[in-house]
PyMOL CGO cylinders between C-alpha atoms (Angstrom):
from pymol import cmd
from pymol.cgo import CYLINDER

trace = [
    CYLINDER, 89.44, 17.56, 88.69, 86.96, 19.34, 90.41, 0.3, 1, 1, 1, 1, 1, 1,
    CYLINDER, 86.96, 19.34, 90.41, 88.24, 22.86, 89.19, 0.3, 1, 1, 1, 1, 1, 1,
    CYLINDER, 88.24, 22.86, 89.19, 87.31, 21.66, 85.47, 0.3, 1, 1, 1, 1, 1, 1,
    CYLINDER, 87.31, 21.66, 85.47, 83.88, 20.48, 86.61, 0.3, 1, 1, 1, 1, 1, 1,
    CYLINDER, 83.88, 20.48, 86.61, 83.10, 23.68, 88.23, 0.3, 1, 1, 1, 1, 1, 1,
    CYLINDER, 83.10, 23.68, 88.23, 84.24, 25.84, 85.15, 0.3, 1, 1, 1, 1, 1, 1,
    CYLINDER, 84.24, 25.84, 85.15, 82.32, 23.91, 83.03, 0.3, 1, 1, 1, 1, 1, 1,
    CYLINDER, 82.32, 23.91, 83.03, 79.15, 24.17, 84.89, 0.3, 1, 1, 1, 1, 1, 1,
    CYLINDER, 79.15, 24.17, 84.89, 79.89, 28.24, 85.39, 0.3, 1, 1, 1, 1, 1, 1,
    CYLINDER, 79.89, 28.24, 85.39, 78.90, 28.76, 81.66, 0.3, 1, 1, 1, 1, 1, 1,
    CYLINDER, 78.90, 28.76, 81.66, 75.08, 29.15, 81.77, 0.3, 1, 1, 1, 1, 1, 1,
    CYLINDER, 75.08, 29.15, 81.77, 74.48, 27.09, 78.34, 0.3, 1, 1, 1, 1, 1, 1,
    CYLINDER, 74.48, 27.09, 78.34, 76.61, 23.93, 79.45, 0.3, 1, 1, 1, 1, 1, 1,
    CYLINDER, 76.61, 23.93, 79.45, 74.45, 24.58, 82.94, 0.3, 1, 1, 1, 1, 1, 1,
    CYLINDER, 74.45, 24.58, 82.94, 71.23, 24.20, 81.23, 0.3, 1, 1, 1, 1, 1, 1,
    CYLINDER, 71.23, 24.20, 81.23, 72.42, 21.32, 79.04, 0.3, 1, 1, 1, 1, 1, 1,
    CYLINDER, 72.42, 21.32, 79.04, 73.36, 19.16, 82.01, 0.3, 1, 1, 1, 1, 1, 1,
    CYLINDER, 73.36, 19.16, 82.01, 70.21, 20.19, 83.22, 0.3, 1, 1, 1, 1, 1, 1,
    CYLINDER, 70.21, 20.19, 83.22, 68.26, 18.84, 80.36, 0.3, 1, 1, 1, 1, 1, 1,
    CYLINDER, 68.26, 18.84, 80.36, 70.66, 15.71, 80.36, 0.3, 1, 1, 1, 1, 1, 1,
    CYLINDER, 70.66, 15.71, 80.36, 69.56, 15.19, 83.95, 0.3, 1, 1, 1, 1, 1, 1,
    CYLINDER, 69.56, 15.19, 83.95, 66.28, 13.28, 82.87, 0.3, 1, 1, 1, 1, 1, 1,
    CYLINDER, 66.28, 13.28, 82.87, 68.51, 10.06, 82.60, 0.3, 1, 1, 1, 1, 1, 1,
    CYLINDER, 68.51, 10.06, 82.60, 68.12, 9.90, 78.59, 0.3, 1, 1, 1, 1, 1, 1,
    CYLINDER, 68.12, 9.90, 78.59, 70.18, 10.52, 75.75, 0.3, 1, 1, 1, 1, 1, 1,
    CYLINDER, 70.18, 10.52, 75.75, 69.89, 14.03, 73.82, 0.3, 1, 1, 1, 1, 1, 1,
    CYLINDER, 69.89, 14.03, 73.82, 71.07, 14.69, 70.10, 0.3, 1, 1, 1, 1, 1, 1,
    CYLINDER, 71.07, 14.69, 70.10, 72.99, 17.98, 69.52, 0.3, 1, 1, 1, 1, 1, 1,
    CYLINDER, 72.99, 17.98, 69.52, 70.24, 19.16, 67.36, 0.3, 1, 1, 1, 1, 1, 1,
    CYLINDER, 70.24, 19.16, 67.36, 67.22, 18.86, 70.23, 0.3, 1, 1, 1, 1, 1, 1,
    CYLINDER, 67.22, 18.86, 70.23, 69.97, 20.75, 72.60, 0.3, 1, 1, 1, 1, 1, 1,
    CYLINDER, 69.97, 20.75, 72.60, 70.50, 23.46, 69.82, 0.3, 1, 1, 1, 1, 1, 1,
    CYLINDER, 70.50, 23.46, 69.82, 66.83, 23.95, 69.74, 0.3, 1, 1, 1, 1, 1, 1,
    CYLINDER, 66.83, 23.95, 69.74, 66.04, 23.94, 73.27, 0.3, 1, 1, 1, 1, 1, 1,
    CYLINDER, 66.04, 23.94, 73.27, 69.16, 26.22, 74.22, 0.3, 1, 1, 1, 1, 1, 1,
    CYLINDER, 69.16, 26.22, 74.22, 68.95, 28.48, 71.25, 0.3, 1, 1, 1, 1, 1, 1,
    CYLINDER, 68.95, 28.48, 71.25, 72.78, 27.74, 70.28, 0.3, 1, 1, 1, 1, 1, 1,
    CYLINDER, 72.78, 27.74, 70.28, 74.19, 26.82, 67.15, 0.3, 1, 1, 1, 1, 1, 1,
    CYLINDER, 74.19, 26.82, 67.15, 75.78, 23.83, 66.03, 0.3, 1, 1, 1, 1, 1, 1,
    CYLINDER, 75.78, 23.83, 66.03, 79.04, 24.79, 66.33, 0.3, 1, 1, 1, 1, 1, 1,
    CYLINDER, 79.04, 24.79, 66.33, 78.42, 26.27, 69.83, 0.3, 1, 1, 1, 1, 1, 1,
    CYLINDER, 78.42, 26.27, 69.83, 76.51, 23.87, 71.28, 0.3, 1, 1, 1, 1, 1, 1,
    CYLINDER, 76.51, 23.87, 71.28, 79.21, 21.21, 69.77, 0.3, 1, 1, 1, 1, 1, 1,
    CYLINDER, 79.21, 21.21, 69.77, 82.22, 23.25, 71.58, 0.3, 1, 1, 1, 1, 1, 1,
    CYLINDER, 82.22, 23.25, 71.58, 79.74, 23.37, 75.02, 0.3, 1, 1, 1, 1, 1, 1,
    CYLINDER, 79.74, 23.37, 75.02, 79.77, 19.72, 74.88, 0.3, 1, 1, 1, 1, 1, 1,
    CYLINDER, 79.77, 19.72, 74.88, 83.34, 19.10, 74.35, 0.3, 1, 1, 1, 1, 1, 1,
    CYLINDER, 83.34, 19.10, 74.35, 83.96, 20.89, 77.58, 0.3, 1, 1, 1, 1, 1, 1,
    CYLINDER, 83.96, 20.89, 77.58, 81.36, 18.99, 79.26, 0.3, 1, 1, 1, 1, 1, 1,
    CYLINDER, 81.36, 18.99, 79.26, 82.88, 15.82, 77.86, 0.3, 1, 1, 1, 1, 1, 1,
    CYLINDER, 82.88, 15.82, 77.86, 86.47, 16.81, 78.88, 0.3, 1, 1, 1, 1, 1, 1,
    CYLINDER, 86.47, 16.81, 78.88, 85.10, 17.51, 82.55, 0.3, 1, 1, 1, 1, 1, 1,
    CYLINDER, 85.10, 17.51, 82.55, 83.97, 14.12, 82.60, 0.3, 1, 1, 1, 1, 1, 1,
    CYLINDER, 83.97, 14.12, 82.60, 80.53, 15.08, 82.99, 0.3, 1, 1, 1, 1, 1, 1,
    CYLINDER, 80.53, 15.08, 82.99, 78.74, 13.63, 79.85, 0.3, 1, 1, 1, 1, 1, 1,
    CYLINDER, 78.74, 13.63, 79.85, 79.40, 10.79, 77.38, 0.3, 1, 1, 1, 1, 1, 1,
    CYLINDER, 79.40, 10.79, 77.38, 78.52, 10.97, 73.73, 0.3, 1, 1, 1, 1, 1, 1,
    CYLINDER, 78.52, 10.97, 73.73, 77.57, 8.36, 71.37, 0.3, 1, 1, 1, 1, 1, 1,
    CYLINDER, 77.57, 8.36, 71.37, 77.54, 8.68, 67.60, 0.3, 1, 1, 1, 1, 1, 1,
    CYLINDER, 77.54, 8.68, 67.60, 74.27, 7.23, 65.92, 0.3, 1, 1, 1, 1, 1, 1,
    CYLINDER, 74.27, 7.23, 65.92, 74.46, 7.49, 62.18, 0.3, 1, 1, 1, 1, 1, 1,
    CYLINDER, 74.46, 7.49, 62.18, 74.76, 11.37, 61.60, 0.3, 1, 1, 1, 1, 1, 1,
    CYLINDER, 74.76, 11.37, 61.60, 73.57, 12.36, 65.04, 0.3, 1, 1, 1, 1, 1, 1,
    CYLINDER, 73.57, 12.36, 65.04, 75.90, 12.67, 68.12, 0.3, 1, 1, 1, 1, 1, 1,
    CYLINDER, 75.90, 12.67, 68.12, 73.77, 12.00, 71.07, 0.3, 1, 1, 1, 1, 1, 1,
    CYLINDER, 73.77, 12.00, 71.07, 74.76, 12.88, 74.86, 0.3, 1, 1, 1, 1, 1, 1,
    CYLINDER, 74.76, 12.88, 74.86, 74.00, 11.80, 78.56, 0.3, 1, 1, 1, 1, 1, 1,
    CYLINDER, 74.00, 11.80, 78.56, 75.37, 12.16, 81.63, 0.3, 1, 1, 1, 1, 1, 1,
    CYLINDER, 75.37, 12.16, 81.63, 78.25, 10.36, 82.56, 0.3, 1, 1, 1, 1, 1, 1,
    CYLINDER, 78.25, 10.36, 82.56, 77.23, 7.16, 84.75, 0.3, 1, 1, 1, 1, 1, 1,
    CYLINDER, 77.23, 7.16, 84.75, 80.69, 6.71, 86.10, 0.3, 1, 1, 1, 1, 1, 1,
    CYLINDER, 80.69, 6.71, 86.10, 81.48, 10.11, 87.36, 0.3, 1, 1, 1, 1, 1, 1,
    CYLINDER, 81.48, 10.11, 87.36, 82.93, 9.99, 90.78, 0.3, 1, 1, 1, 1, 1, 1,
    CYLINDER, 82.93, 9.99, 90.78, 80.62, 9.77, 93.78, 0.3, 1, 1, 1, 1, 1, 1,
    CYLINDER, 80.62, 9.77, 93.78, 81.86, 13.53, 94.85, 0.3, 1, 1, 1, 1, 1, 1,
    CYLINDER, 81.86, 13.53, 94.85, 81.42, 15.28, 91.54, 0.3, 1, 1, 1, 1, 1, 1,
    CYLINDER, 81.42, 15.28, 91.54, 78.06, 13.45, 91.09, 0.3, 1, 1, 1, 1, 1, 1,
    CYLINDER, 78.06, 13.45, 91.09, 76.98, 15.13, 94.52, 0.3, 1, 1, 1, 1, 1, 1,
    CYLINDER, 76.98, 15.13, 94.52, 78.35, 18.69, 93.31, 0.3, 1, 1, 1, 1, 1, 1,
    CYLINDER, 78.35, 18.69, 93.31, 76.43, 17.99, 89.81, 0.3, 1, 1, 1, 1, 1, 1,
    CYLINDER, 76.43, 17.99, 89.81, 72.97, 17.19, 91.73, 0.3, 1, 1, 1, 1, 1, 1,
    CYLINDER, 72.97, 17.19, 91.73, 73.41, 20.06, 93.97, 0.3, 1, 1, 1, 1, 1, 1,
    CYLINDER, 73.41, 20.06, 93.97, 74.26, 22.71, 91.08, 0.3, 1, 1, 1, 1, 1, 1,
    CYLINDER, 74.26, 22.71, 91.08, 71.10, 20.97, 89.10, 0.3, 1, 1, 1, 1, 1, 1,
    CYLINDER, 71.10, 20.97, 89.10, 68.87, 21.30, 92.23, 0.3, 1, 1, 1, 1, 1, 1,
    CYLINDER, 68.87, 21.30, 92.23, 69.70, 25.22, 92.78, 0.3, 1, 1, 1, 1, 1, 1,
    CYLINDER, 69.70, 25.22, 92.78, 69.37, 25.81, 89.16, 0.3, 1, 1, 1, 1, 1, 1,
    CYLINDER, 69.37, 25.81, 89.16, 65.77, 24.50, 88.93, 0.3, 1, 1, 1, 1, 1, 1,
    CYLINDER, 65.77, 24.50, 88.93, 64.93, 26.20, 92.28, 0.3, 1, 1, 1, 1, 1, 1,
    CYLINDER, 64.93, 26.20, 92.28, 66.28, 29.53, 91.19, 0.3, 1, 1, 1, 1, 1, 1,
    CYLINDER, 66.28, 29.53, 91.19, 64.80, 29.19, 87.04, 0.3, 1, 1, 1, 1, 1, 1,
    CYLINDER, 64.80, 29.19, 87.04, 61.22, 30.29, 88.05, 0.3, 1, 1, 1, 1, 1, 1,
    CYLINDER, 61.22, 30.29, 88.05, 62.59, 33.45, 90.00, 0.3, 1, 1, 1, 1, 1, 1,
    CYLINDER, 62.59, 33.45, 90.00, 64.98, 34.41, 86.84, 0.3, 1, 1, 1, 1, 1, 1,
    CYLINDER, 64.98, 34.41, 86.84, 61.47, 34.22, 84.83, 0.3, 1, 1, 1, 1, 1, 1,
    CYLINDER, 61.47, 34.22, 84.83, 59.78, 36.40, 86.83, 0.3, 1, 1, 1, 1, 1, 1,
    CYLINDER, 59.78, 36.40, 86.83, 58.12, 33.91, 88.87, 0.3, 1, 1, 1, 1, 1, 1,
    CYLINDER, 58.12, 33.91, 88.87, 56.35, 32.30, 86.05, 0.3, 1, 1, 1, 1, 1, 1,
    CYLINDER, 56.35, 32.30, 86.05, 57.02, 28.74, 85.09, 0.3, 1, 1, 1, 1, 1, 1,
    CYLINDER, 57.02, 28.74, 85.09, 57.90, 28.36, 81.06, 0.3, 1, 1, 1, 1, 1, 1,
    CYLINDER, 57.90, 28.36, 81.06, 57.05, 25.05, 79.22, 0.3, 1, 1, 1, 1, 1, 1,
]
cmd.load_cgo(trace, "trace")
């Protein structure tokens, strides 16, 4: 199980999607696509991998699919996820040349 979690988080677009979902709210695929610069098919595939790893849940809302972090993930998985999100947020300004980007 942990291997699938780490593999899912190793891909930059999936990691960024998880960071966006870490705000605790649901996000539709179209919003994730816009913020991450991904096509619909690519974003859906990434979310399928995250769902398969047990990191996210999806909910259909008419023609939209909305995603959120899985509130029932194992404690040890959540601890790893929190550490990865924290590390990603800390390193993001350095990758952008020390500038915060909105």
